[in-house]
C-alpha positions, 0 to 999 in steps of 0.5 A: 499500499502506498499512501497519498501524501495527505494520509502519510501519517494516518492510522489504519482507523483514519484510512478506513474512515476516509474511505467511507462513501469513497471509491475503489477503482481497479486498474490493469498493470502500469502502477504509478510510483506513488498515490500522488502521481497521475495515472498514465499507463493503466485502464480502469477495469472495475469501480466500487463504491465503499459503504459507510462505514467502509469496513465491518467489525471483522475489518472486511471491506463493505461496498454498496455493490460488490461485484462490479462489472468489468469495463475492459479486458485486462489483469487487475494489477493495482487499485486506487482508493478515493475518499468521498470527496474525491481525494486520493487516499492510497494505492494498493497492490491487486492480484493472486500473490502477496497483495493487499487486495484479492479478487475472485478472478485473476483476469477481467472480461467486459460485462462480467463481474469482479468481486473483491474478496479481501482488502488489507490495510498494511501499515507501515505503508510502502515508501518509494524513493528515486536516487541518482547513481552512476548507472542511472536512476534507481527506484527503490521501494521500502517493501520487504518483497525482494521482487519489488525492491529495485528498478534501475532506469538509465 
């Protein structure tokens, strides 16, 4: 999970409260470096509206309708969560492996529903930094997953 700058020091309870009545949009691959960056390489696959409150007592996400119909063909790779007033709260990873959001399907087909099975608010949030080295720009994430630690761009 990568938090927007406005929510960088928020607790899990504050994030849950911010999502009440907001939206969750699942996108195909091409996740921006942070929640503060605009979306440039992804298409929206499905859109959900959080209920108010956004989570039940068991910390399961509650949507007004869970089973959003897919709008495009693609593989869910990440999702952006918005507050009720449209402000970006966080970006989440989506997929079958060690991700924050799990869906009931690993691919999207227009006209068929995708259901969110679980959503985990993982704090501390993942951090992202860009550093210039003699080999180019290095993109480093603060997550423990070794496959997502480093990317060098010349």
